[in-house]
C-alpha positions in Angstrom: 100.4 58.0 103.6 101.0 61.4 104.6 97.3 61.3 102.9 94.3 60.9 101.9 94.5 58.8 98.5 96.8 55.7 98.3 100.3 56.2 96.7 101.4 53.3 93.7 103.6 50.3 95.1 107.2 50.1 95.2 108.1 47.5 92.5 112.1 47.5 93.8 113.2 44.1 95.8 115.8 44.5 98.5 118.6 41.5 98.7 118.8 39.5 101.3 121.4 39.4 103.3 122.5 38.8 107.0 123.8 41.7 109.4 126.3 40.7 112.2 124.4 43.5 114.1 121.3 41.5 113.5 119.5 40.6 116.9 116.9 38.3 117.2 114.3 38.8 119.8 112.5 35.0 121.4 110.2 33.9 118.8 106.8 32.2 119.0 107.1 28.4 119.2 107.0 26.7 116.0 103.8 25.4 116.8 102.0 28.7 116.5 102.9 28.5 112.7 101.9 24.7 112.2 98.4 23.9 111.2 96.3 21.9 113.2 95.4 18.2 111.3 93.1 18.9 108.3 93.5 22.4 108.4 95.0 24.6 105.1 98.4 26.3 105.8 98.3 29.7 106.6 101.2 32.6 105.2 104.5 32.5 106.9 105.0 33.6 110.7 108.2 35.7 110.4 110.4 35.6 113.8 110.5 39.0 115.8 113.8 40.5 115.1 115.4 44.1 115.2 119.1 45.3 114.0 120.7 47.5 116.5 123.2 50.3 114.6 124.8 53.2 116.6 124.5 56.8 115.6 125.2 60.0 117.1 122.8 63.2 116.6 123.5 67.0 116.9 121.1 70.0 117.4 120.7 72.9 119.2 123.6 72.9 120.5 123.3 69.2 121.8 124.7 66.1 121.0 122.9 63.1 121.5 124.0 59.2 120.8 121.7 56.9 119.8 120.8 53.2 119.1 118.7 52.7 116.1 116.2 49.7 115.8 114.4 48.5 112.7 112.7 45.3 113.2 108.7 43.9 113.7 106.5 43.0 116.0 103.8 40.2 115.7 100.3 41.0 115.8 97.9 38.6 117.0 93.9 38.0 117.4 91.8 37.3 120.0 93.2 33.5 120.1 96.5 34.2 120.5 97.4 33.7 117.0 100.0 35.6 114.6 97.8 37.3 111.6 100.1 40.2 110.7 103.7 41.6 111.5 104.2 45.5 111.8 107.8 47.1 111.0 109.2 49.8 113.1 111.9 52.0 113.4 112.7 53.1 116.8 115.6 55.9 117.4 116.2 55.9 121.6 119.2 58.1 123.4 121.7 55.7 125.2 122.1 56.0 128.6 118.7 57.5 129.6 116.2 56.2 132.1 113.4 54.9 130.7 110.9 56.7 133.4 112.5 60.1 133.2 112.4 59.6 128.7 109.2 60.1 127.0 108.4 57.6 123.8 106.8 59.1 120.7 104.8 56.8 118.1 104.6 58.2 114.7 102.4 57.1 111.8 101.6 58.7 108.5 97.7 57.8 107.6 96.2 56.9 103.9 94.5 54.6 105.1 97.2 52.0 104.2 100.4 54.4 104.1 104.2 53.3 104.9 105.7 56.1 107.1 108.0 56.9 105.2 107.1 60.3 104.9 107.4 61.4 108.4 110.4 59.0 108.8 112.1 60.9 106.2 110.9 64.4 106.4 109.9 65.1 109.8 111.8 64.7 113.7 113.6 61.3 113.5 118.0 61.8 113.1 117.7 62.6 109.8 115.9 64.0 106.8 115.7 63.6 103.0 116.5 67.2 101.3 114.2 68.5 98.3 113.7 71.0 96.2 110.0 72.0 97.4 108.2 73.9 96.8 109.8 73.1 93.5 110.0 69.7 92.1 113.1 67.8 93.5 115.9 67.2 90.9 116.4 63.6 90.1 119.1 61.2 92.3 120.9 61.3 93.9 118.9 62.4 97.1 120.8 62.9 99.7 119.7 63.0 103.9 121.1 64.9 106.7 121.6 65.1 109.9 118.2 66.7 111.4 118.8 69.7 113.4 115.5 69.9 114.3 114.5 66.3 115.4 112.7 65.9 118.4 115.4 63.4 120.0 116.3 65.8 122.2 113.1 65.4 123.5 111.9 62.2 123.3 112.7 58.8 122.0 110.9 58.1 118.4 109.4 54.8 117.3 108.1 55.0 113.4 105.7 52.4 112.9 104.5 51.3 109.0 100.7 50.3 109.2 99.6 46.9 108.9 100.4 45.8 105.1 102.4 48.6 104.0 106.1 49.4 104.6 107.7 46.0 105.1 104.3 45.2 107.5 102.9 42.3 106.7 99.9 39.7 106.7 101.0 36.2 108.6 99.4 32.9 109.8 95.7 33.2 108.9 95.9 36.8 108.7 93.4 38.8 105.8 93.2 41.9 104.9 90.2 42.4 106.2 91.3 41.6 109.7 93.2 45.1 109.4 91.5 47.3 106.8 89.0 49.1 108.9 89.0 51.9 111.1 88.3 49.9 114.0 90.7 47.0 112.8 93.5 49.4 112.3 93.3 50.7 115.7 93.3 47.3 117.2 96.2 46.6 115.3 98.0 49.9 116.7 97.0 49.3 120.2 98.2 45.8 120.2 101.6 47.3 118.7 101.7 50.2 120.7 101.5 47.5 123.9 103.7 45.1 122.7 106.2 47.6 122.2 106.5 49.4 125.9 106.1 45.6 127.0 108.9 44.1 125.5 111.2 47.5 126.0 110.4 48.0 129.3 108.6 51.3 128.3 105.3 51.2 130.4 106.1 53.8 133.0 107.8 56.3 130.3 105.9 59.8 128.9 104.0 58.5 126.1 102.9 60.5 123.1 101.0 59.8 119.6 102.2 61.7 116.8 99.7 60.9 113.8 99.5 62.3 110.0 96.7 63.0 107.9 94.3 59.7 108.4 96.6 59.2 111.1 95.0 61.7 113.4 91.5 60.3 113.1 93.6 57.1 114.2 95.6 58.7 116.9 91.8 60.2 118.2 90.4 56.4 118.3 93.8 55.0 119.3 94.3 57.1 122.3 91.3 56.0 123.3 91.3 52.8 123.1 94.9 52.6 125.0 93.4 54.6 127.8 90.3 52.3 128.1 93.3 49.3 128.3 95.2 51.3 131.5 97.8 52.6 128.9 97.8 56.5 129.8 99.3 58.9 127.3 100.8 61.9 127.9 99.8 63.8 124.5 98.8 63.6 121.3 99.8 65.7 117.8 97.9 66.3 115.0 99.6 66.9 112.0 96.9 67.9 108.9 93.6 66.6 110.7 90.5 65.0 109.5 89.1 64.0 112.5 85.1 63.8 112.0 84.6 62.1 107.8 80.6 62.2 108.4 80.2 65.8 108.5 82.7 65.8 105.6 79.6 63.9 103.9 78.1 65.3 100.2 75.0 67.4 101.4 77.0 69.1 104.5 77.3 73.0 103.8 79.8 72.5 106.9 82.3 70.8 103.6 81.9 74.0 101.8 82.9 76.3 104.7 86.3 74.8 106.0 87.7 75.5 103.0 87.0 78.9 102.5 90.2 80.0 104.9 92.2 78.0 102.9 91.7 79.3 100.0 91.7 83.1 101.2 95.7 82.2 102.2 96.1 80.2 99.3 95.2 83.5 97.0 97.3 85.6 99.6 100.2 83.5 98.7 100.0 83.6 94.8 98.9 87.3 94.7 95.2 86.6 93.2 94.1 89.5 96.2 94.9 92.7 97.6 97.6 93.1 100.3 96.2 95.0 103.3 97.6 94.3 106.5 98.7 90.2 107.0 97.9 87.2 106.0 96.6 86.3 109.2 94.5 89.3 109.8 92.7 88.3 106.1 92.3 84.7 107.0 91.0 85.6 110.2 88.3 87.9 108.3 87.7 84.5 105.7 86.9 82.6 108.9 84.3 85.0 110.2 82.5 85.3 106.9 82.7 81.5 106.4 80.9 80.9 110.0 78.3 83.6 109.9 77.3 85.1 105.9 78.5 82.1 104.3 77.3 79.3 106.0 73.9 81.4 106.1 74.0 81.7 102.3 74.9 78.0 101.4 71.6 77.3 103.7 69.6 78.9 101.9 70.5 77.2 98.8 67.7 78.0 95.7 65.8 80.6 98.2 68.9 82.9 98.5 67.4 86.1 96.9 69.1 86.8 94.1 70.6 90.6 95.1 71.5 88.4 98.3 73.6 85.7 95.7 75.2 88.5 93.4 76.8 90.3 96.9 77.7 86.9 98.4 79.0 86.1 94.8 81.2 89.0 94.7 82.5 88.5 98.7 83.2 85.2 98.0 85.1 86.5 94.8 87.4 88.8 96.8 88.4 86.2 99.5 89.1 83.7 96.9 90.9 85.6 94.2 88.6 83.8 91.7 86.1 86.1 89.4 82.6 86.9 90.5 80.8 84.9 87.5 83.3 81.8 88.3 81.5 81.6 91.5 78.0 82.9 90.4 78.6 79.5 88.2 79.8 77.4 91.0 76.6 78.2 93.0 78.4 80.1 95.5 80.3 76.3 96.2 84.2 76.1 95.2 85.4 72.5 95.4 89.2 72.2 96.0 89.9 70.0 92.8 88.3 73.3 90.6 90.2 75.8 93.1 93.4 74.4 91.8 93.1 74.4 88.5 90.8 77.9 88.2 93.1 80.3 90.3 96.3 80.3 88.3 94.7 79.1 85.3 95.7 83.1 83.4 99.5 81.5 84.3 98.8 78.0 82.8 99.6 76.3 86.6 97.5 74.3 88.5 97.9 74.0 92.8 98.6 70.8 94.5 96.3 69.4 96.9 98.9 68.7 99.5 100.3 71.8 99.2 99.4 74.6 96.6 102.9 76.3 97.1 103.7 73.8 94.5 102.6 74.2 90.7 102.4 72.0 87.6 101.8 72.9 83.9 98.4 72.9 82.6 97.9 70.8 80.4 95.3 72.4 78.2 94.3 75.5 79.7 90.1 74.4 79.4 90.2 71.4 82.2 87.9 71.8 85.2 89.5 70.3 87.4 93.5 69.4 88.4 95.3 66.8 86.1 97.9 66.1 88.6 99.6 67.3 92.1 102.5 68.3 91.5 103.0 68.0 95.2 103.0 64.5 95.3 104.8 64.1 92.4 107.7 66.7 93.1 108.7 64.8 95.9 107.6 60.7 95.9 111.1 60.2 94.3 113.6 62.0 96.4 111.7 60.2 99.5 112.0 56.8 98.0 115.4 56.9 97.1 116.9 58.1 99.8 115.0 56.0 102.9 116.0 52.9 100.2 119.8 54.0 100.7 119.6 55.2 104.0 117.8 51.4 105.7 120.3 49.4 103.9 123.4 51.5 104.5 123.1 53.4 107.8 120.8 50.8 109.6 122.0 47.4 108.2 118.3 46.1 107.3 118.6 44.0 104.1 115.5 42.1 102.9 114.2 40.2 99.8 110.5 42.0 100.9 109.4 45.1 98.2 108.9 47.9 100.9 105.3 48.9 99.9 104.4 52.7 100.0 101.1 51.6 100.4 98.3 48.6 101.3 97.2 48.9 97.4 94.1 50.8 97.6 91.7 51.9 100.4 88.5 51.0 98.1 87.7 48.3 100.6 88.5 49.5 103.9 85.8 49.5 106.5 84.8 52.9 107.8 82.1 52.1 110.2 83.2 52.8 113.5 82.4 52.7 117.2 83.6 55.7 119.2 84.9 54.7 122.7 82.3 56.5 125.0 79.6 56.7 122.5 76.7 56.1 124.9 77.5 59.3 126.6 76.7 60.9 123.0 73.5 59.6 123.3 74.3 57.2 120.8 76.1 53.5 121.1 74.6 50.7 119.7 75.0 48.2 116.4 77.5 48.6 114.1 78.9 51.9 114.6 79.0 55.1 112.6 78.9 54.6 108.7 82.0 57.1 108.4 84.1 57.7 111.2 83.7 60.8 113.9 87.0 60.3 116.2 86.2 63.9 117.8 84.3 62.0 120.2 86.8 59.2 120.7 89.3 62.1 122.1 86.9 63.9 124.0 86.3 60.6 125.8 90.1 60.1 126.2 90.3 63.7 127.6 87.7 63.4 129.8 89.7 59.9 131.1 92.6 61.6 131.4 91.8 65.1 132.1 95.9 65.4 131.6 96.5 64.6 128.2 97.8 67.3 126.1 96.9 67.4 121.9 98.6 70.0 120.2 97.1 70.6 116.5 99.4 71.6 113.7 98.5 72.7 110.3 99.8 74.3 107.4 98.3 77.4 105.9 98.2 76.0 102.1 96.7 72.1 102.7 93.4 71.4 100.3 94.0 68.2 101.7 93.1 68.9 105.1 91.9 72.3 105.6 92.8 74.0 108.9 89.4 75.5 109.3 88.1 72.0 109.6 90.1 70.7 111.9 89.5 74.4 114.2 85.6 72.9 113.6 86.1 69.6 114.8 87.8 70.1 118.0 85.4 73.2 119.0 82.8 70.2 119.2 84.4 68.2 122.3 82.0 69.4 124.8 85.1 69.9 127.4 84.5 71.5 130.8 86.8 74.7 130.9 89.7 73.0 132.9 90.2 70.6 129.7 89.7 73.0 127.4 93.1 74.4 127.8 94.9 71.2 126.9 94.2 71.5 123.1 96.7 74.1 121.7 97.5 74.5 118.0 100.4 75.8 115.5 100.0 77.2 111.8 102.4 77.4 109.2 103.5 78.6 105.8 103.5 75.2 103.8 101.2 72.6 102.9 99.8 68.9 104.3 103.5 68.3 104.8 104.4 70.7 106.9 108.0 69.2 107.2 108.6 69.9 103.2 109.3 73.7 104.2 112.5 73.8 106.1 111.3 77.4 107.6 108.3 75.7 108.7 109.8 72.3 109.9 111.8 74.7 112.1 108.5 76.5 113.7 107.0 73.2 114.1 109.9 72.5 116.1 110.2 74.9 118.2 106.7 74.9 119.0 106.7 71.3 120.1 109.9 71.8 122.0 108.1 74.0 124.2 104.8 72.0 124.1 106.3 68.7 125.5 107.0 69.6 128.5 103.6 70.7 129.2 102.5 67.7 129.0 104.9 65.8 131.6 103.7 65.4 134.9 105.2 68.1 136.9 
C-alpha cells in the first residue's frame, strides 16, 4: 500500500449499474475465454472498458478542463492469453497534444497494496481532508479540489497492483503469476506498454511515481521498460526502500539508517535540547551515524567498556532516550521499541508511518508499540471518501469489492534478477534472495543518461528512514555527469508526506520545478 505491510481487505460490495457514459474498448475474441477441449475452465476474462467523465480543476491561478477515465486493461502471459485485469483511473487534460503533454504513472506499494492512498491524498485533482496528525473524526469524510495537483504539469494515471483494488486474476491466471518482485514488475511493464499503445502516448514525456514498495518497483520497472525501448524522462521515489538485502538481520547498516530519523523525531517531540535548527541537528546525527556509531557497532562485544559508556551517552543525546535504556539495548535501537519508549512518560506511543501521530499506550510497560496510530488514524477517511467519489463523480460502479490489499505478502517471491547484474560481477541463477533494485536504477540511468530521479522523504518516517534512502542512492557508482540527475526533497511529515498539507504544498512546489528539468530541451 502506501506501505511495507499489508492492510485488511475492505468488505464493502458496490452495486452493479450501467452508466450512460460507459465506453467499451475493443475486447478480445470470445475464443480467448473458452477452454480447449478437455481443459478445465479458468476465471472470467472481463472486457477492457472505461468510464469517461468531464471535470474542471483549478490551482495556482489556472483552470484545466480534463477527462477522468476509470477502467481496466488485460495482462497477458507469454502465450498472449489473459491472466489478469488491472484497474486504473486516468486524468488527462482536454485538448493537449500527446507529444507535448507528459504522463505520470502512480502506484502505492505493500507489496500488494491498492493505490487509493496516492490517488486520494497526493497529486490527483481531488484529495480527501483529514485531521492529521490527529486521528480523523468519523464520517462524513469530504474531498476537495486539490490545489496542489500536478495536473498542470502532467496527465496522471493511478494504477492498482494485481489482485488489489478492482484489479483481478483472469483466465488461467494464478496469484503466483503476480506475487513476486519480478512478476509484479512484468505486470506493470505490460500495463504501461498497453496503456501508451491504445492511448497513443508512446511519444509523450513519461514519468513513474512510486511510494514505499512502489519505489523498488519503480527502480526495476524503469530498467525493464528501458530495455523494451520505452524511455522514461523521470522517476519520483516517495519514501523509499531500494535495497532489501542490506536491511537483512545482522547488517549494521540497518541500525545506522534509523538514527537520523530518531533525532528528527526526538526534536519534534521536544525530547532533545533545541539549539540551532532541526536540520542542523539531523546533519550532526548523519555524521555521527556513518562515523563513530557505525564503528562502535562493528566492534560489537569487543568495544571497550569506557567507549561503550561514552557511545551510549551520545546515542541518548541524539535520540532523546535515557542512557540506561540505550545501554540495555546494546546501542541498537529498534524502531518498534523507539515508538513505545520515547514518550512513555506521557503514556503515548508513536506512529510507524508517521511519528507525529500519537496513540494511548495500553499499559505503560509494553516493549513495542501495540498499534500504529498513523495507520488507524487515516484509513477510514480514505476508504469512505474514495468509494463515494468513485460512484458519484466518476460514475464507476461494480459488484466487485475494492480490495485495499491482495491479502498478504507472506507468499511473495522476493527473488530478483536485477537489470544489468553482469556489470556488477553477478548475474546467474535465480537472482538475489532479497531485492537490491539500486542496481536496476543505476543500469537505467547509465543506458538513459538523461533520466532524472527525485527522492522525496519525510523527516518522521519510521518505515523507510530517509538516511537509508540516501545511503542506497549513493551506491549507484554513476559517472560524474549523471550523479547530478539525482535530487532530494525533505518534508515535515512521515511516510505519506501528503498527510501534512503544508508538506504537500512544499513537495508540489519542488516537483513543479523538477518536472521541466526532465524534459527534452
